[in-house]
N, C-alpha and C positions, 0 to 999 in steps of 0.2 A: 566550312564546317560539316562534319558529318552528321547524318540525323539518328534520330534515337532508332527508328526502324532498320538504318543500315547497322548502326552497332549490335543490334539484335538477332541480325541475319548471321554477323562476323562469329558473337558467340554462342551461337546455336549450330554452327556449321560443325559437321563429321565430329559431335560428340557420343554417337553411339547410333544405335538405329533409326533412322531417316523419321520414321513413324512414331518415334517414340520420345521427342526433344521433351525436355524437364522442360518446366516454366519457371519464371525470372519474377522478381519485382523488379518494374522498368525504371522507376524510377533508382530506384539503387543503382542498378547498372548505368544510366543516364548519367546519374551525379558522377562516378566513377569514369567514367569516359571522359567527360567535361573537366574534373579536376586534372586528369592526364593532360588534355589540351592546355590548361591553363600552366603546367611548368614544363610544357614540350621544349621551352630554350634553355632552360637548366640543365647543366652536366649531372649526373647521376651522384655525384659527391654534393653537390651545391641542393639539389632536391633531397638530401637525406635529410636537412632541418627546414623544410619548410612545412611547419604543423599545419596549415590548412590542408595540404594536400595529403597528409597522411591521416589529419581526423575522416576525411571522406571513406579513408581506404579501413577505418575504425569501426565504421559504421557499418559495414557490410558483414562484420562478425556479431555473432550474439554472447560477447563474452560476459560473464558474470559480472555483476554491480556491487556485489560483495564481498567476493576474494578476488586481490590480483593474483593471478596466476602468471609465475616467473619460472614453470617450469615446463617450458613449449619444448625443451629439448627430448623428454621422453616420448611425446606425441602433440601433434598441434591440433586446435580444433580449425574446423572447418567453415569458410566462409557460409551464409546464408543460401546464396545459390547452389553451392554444392551439396546442401542439407535436403535441400529443397529437390536437388536430382535424385539423388537416393530415395527418399521418399515416395517420388514418384515412379519410379521404376520398381519399388517396392508393391507399392500397390497393384499397378500393370500385372505384375508377374505372379500375383495371387489372384487372379481373375482366373488364369489357366496355365499355371505352371509350367507344365511340361511341351505346353505351345509356344508361349510365350520368351521362357528362359532359354531354351534350346534351338526352336525355330526362326526367333526374331530377334533377340537380344545377343545371341550367341553370335551374330552375322555382325555386332558393333565391336568384337574384338579388333579386326585388323585395321577400321579407323583410330581406335586409342593408341593399339600397336605405333601408327606411323605419327601419329601426333607426338607420342612418348620419344619416337624416335627423331623427331623434328626438335625437340626440345633438349635429345641428349645428344644432337649433332652427330648419330651415327644410322647406320641402313636398317630399316623396320626389320630386315631378316636376322638382326643381333639382336633382338628387344624382345622377352618374356613376359609377361604380364603374370605375376603371383601376389602373394597377401604380406610379403614383409619382406626385412633384409634379411633374419634369421634363414626363412625360406630359402632366399636366393642366393644366399654365403655358404647354407648347406648343400642346395644343389650342387655348387661347386666343388665343397672339401670332399664329400662323398661321391663326387662323380669323378673326379682325376683318378688317374690310372697310376697308383704309386704301388710300390713295393717295398718288402723288407731292407731294412737298411736305407732307402730312400730320405732323404732331411729335408723339411721345411722352416722356415725362419719365421719367426711371428716374435709380437712384444707382449709382456703380462701386463698392457695396460690393456689390449686387445678388448674387444666386446666378451664376457663372460659366455653368453651361447655357443661362440663359434670358438671360444677357447676349449669348451667341453666337445664343441664336435671335433676339433683336431685332437685332442687328448681319447675319445672313444676309435678315431682312426687310428693311433699308437699303441694302443692296445688290441685291435683287431687287424691289423695289419704288419705291425711291427717297424713302423717307417719312426724316425727319431726326429723330435723338436727339439728344435735352438733358440733358445730365448734369448731375447734381449731387455733389459732391465731400463725403461727411460726415467732420469731425472727430470721432469718437466717444473717449469715450461723451459723451453730450448729455442734459441733464436737465431741459429744458424745449420744453412741447409747441409754444409760441409761437416756438422756434427752429425747430422739424422745418417749421411749415407755412408758415413764411416762405421758406425755402430752396425748399419745391415751388414755392409760389405764384410765385415773382420768375421761374419760367422758365414760368409759363402765359402763352401768346400765344391770340392767335385764330385761329393755325393749331393749337393741341394739340388732339388729339382724345383721348389715352389716357396718363393716369398710372400708371404700376406701383409698386407699395409692396409691400417686402417687411416683414411684420409682427415679426418678429424677425430681425436681421442674422445668418445663421449662426455669422460668424465669432467675435464678441465675447459676443452674446446682446440686443444693443441691441433693446429694444421699442418702436416709434413708434406716437405717436398716429394710429394710421391713420383711424378715424372722425372725426376735423377736418379730415386731409386730403381725405378722400373727399368730407367736406360743402362745403369750398372748393371744390372740382374741379367737382362736381356744378352749384353756383352758377353756373358758368362753361360748363357742357352738355359736362364731359369725363367721359369712362367712365373705373371705377376697377378695375383688374386688380390682385388681391393676393394676393403669395407668402405663403400661411400653413402651410407647412412645418412650421416651429418651433413653431407655437403650439397647432394644433390638438390637444387631448388633454393641453395642457401646461398652457394657462392656462384659466381659466375665463369663458368668454364663447359665446354663438353668433354664427355666421356672419352673421343680418341687422345684428347690433351694429357690424360692422367698415362697414357701409355701401357696401360691394364689391359692383359688377355682375356680378363674375368672381373666382373663386378657385381654388386648389389645394393640394393636400396631400398628404403623403406617409402612409398608414397605419403601416407599418414604423417611424416614429420612434416617436413619445412614445404612441401608442394600443399599441403593442406588439403589431400585426397580423403576419402572416407577411410577410417578406421580399419584396419585389415586391408590394405592397397598395398603391393610392393613391384620392384622391378626389377628381373635380373637382364644384365647384359654379359653376351658372351661373345667375343671378335670372330667373323666370321667364319676365319680358317679351323676355330677350334670347337664348333658345334659338331661336328660329327663326330670327335674323340672323348666329348664329355660326355657322361651317363646321366641319363636323368634321375630324379632321385624317387621319381612314381612311373614305373616303368612302361613303357607302350608299346606298340608291337616291333618297333624295329630300333632299339636304342643307340644303333650307331649311325642311324639316319641322318644327313647332314639337312637338317629343317630345325629351326629354333621352337615350333610350335611342340615338340616332341618333351619341352619342359612344360607343358600347360597342361597334362594329362593330371589333374586334381579331382578328378570326380565333381559330385556338383561342389558347387561355390556361388558365392552371391554375386550374380550376376549386376545386380542394381550397384552394388560397389564397384564393380569395375566399370561400367557405364558411367558412371558420375565422375571417375577420372577425369573424364573429358572437359567436365565446367572446372575441374581445379586448375587445369593445365591452362585454360581461356582465361581465368582470375590471373594467374602466374605471367600470363604474356602483357595481360591488360596494364600490370606494373609495371614489367621489365625486370630483369634476372638481376642485373648489374644495378639497377638503383632500388632493388629490395636488398640487394648484399651490402650496398653502403648504408642503408635503413638501419639494417640488422648491429652493422658495426658500430654505427653513429650511438645507438641507443644503449650497445654494452659500453662503448667508452663515457658516455655522460655518466653513468652511477659509476664505473670505475674511478674514472678522475677525480671523482669526491671525496672517495675512501680512501685512496691508495695510501696516502701518506698519513691517515690516521692513526694514533697510537693503539698497539694490539692488532692492526690489521693486516694482513697479506694477504695479497693477493697472488692465487696460483698460476695465472696465466696470464702470457704476452700480451702486451697492447699494442706492438707492430700489427700492421694491417697482414703481411704475410704469415701472422701466425695464429690469428685468430680471426673471430667473426662476431657472431652474436653469443656462443656461451663465454661465459667464466666462472672461475672459481674461487671464493676466498675462505680465508679462514679467521677467527678470532683468538689470540692467544688465551692458553687456559681454558678454552671452550672445546668440546666435542661437537662434531658436527651433528648429531642428533638433537643436543641442548641448542645450540644457536636455528636448527630448522623449526625447532618447536616454540623459541619465543617469538621469531618472526610471524610464526602464523599465529600462535593466542593472542599473542600483545596487538599486532600489526594486521593480521588476515591477509598475509604474504606466504604464498604456496613457494615453495623452493625443494629441492634435493639434497640431501645429505650424503654426502659420499666417504665411503671407507673401503679403500679399493688398493691393493699392493701398498705403494711408499704413497700415496694419495689421499690425504684428510682434508675435507672442507664442504661448503657449502655451494651447489652449482645452482648458479641464477641463470635463466634462458629468455629475455623478453620476445615478441615476436612484433609482426608487422600492423598489431591491433594494440601494441601497450603504450600507453599515453606517458609523457614526461612527468605528469603529475605523479603516476604510478611509482616511477622510479625515484622520484622527490621523497616519496613514501619508504622506499627501501633504504634510501640513505640517511634519512633520518632514523630509521630502526638500528642501522650497520654503526651511525654517527653516536647512539645509544648506549648499544654494545661496546665502544671504543673506550668509553668513560665510563662503565659500572661493570661490575663483577657480576653474572648472574649466577644463582646456585641451583 
């Protein structure tokens, strides 16, 4: 059995500037390590239902004891060790900002880049650290060389910020946007591929694919769509905001030329941290959103010319990666799906209740969306919070209406039992 000292050395390695390693609570760190060793013989699927193990993970968070937070899809809380790391780096930086930030902490970006690349399964020369998925994807959208008449295929269920970015390019550059309207949930890879490919023409230059639709949790078969696009010479941009550190995959598996994600979602890194992925051979041809001396240089770092940014946030990403690795991405994915299925299975056959999310493992994981016949999403959300103190997200977007429920690894079954109780009440009672 590894010792506590061995574990602390492991989780402290390569998290940033070596002289500024953040502090931990050793007892909690050791508890998590020991809990993982005790279920090492279980498959990820078996471990998903081991409540003793997940109780130790829950204790690593500072989740509210008065509100049941089931809106983790918007932004996830950080485990204590990540919070402590950011706090420590912030205090150090404030002793002499220009010295500690630019001469010491700035040296920590390369180790962070390497750790992210390991997690993403790609080269460090394909990873840039930035502030969120919107910034990463906007860098791609505005950095691509597109001309008047070029076509881009995307869906009306994509994230609003990115839709607006594409619309701005349409206005300024007179490109043509070709829209797909998805009727979700869909449980067929072939249907998805057909919906995209039937929009492809000789003028199509880019296909924009959201890996997981944020409104309902629908997972798309990105690789199959990407392969169909590449066969026609079309570049592939992927919004991975809701799948990185949520689903067990490597970025090259998607077949994307470009991708963006937020690290403050499922990785549980500090708020305002994100990551840009650009396939190595595509780096030179993509213009940075914030110009540097040579925008055509073949160096991923050209996308990190952001001016003054929070070095404390960047450096604390390392602790979030360590925490992710301590759990294991596949084990985490299975737990998140287990939690979604736990409450969905209990309410899916109730009168007036409709799930807007597939329960098949290929098409959903943690996120799910439901509606109550005769009730608006805002009224459902208000009832859940006012009567049960359950925080969720009301969704009204295009052809989607419902309430999104998103548990996380710190969510307990008791929390979800409370949700089931509330939904059961709604199924039997009309609320004005």
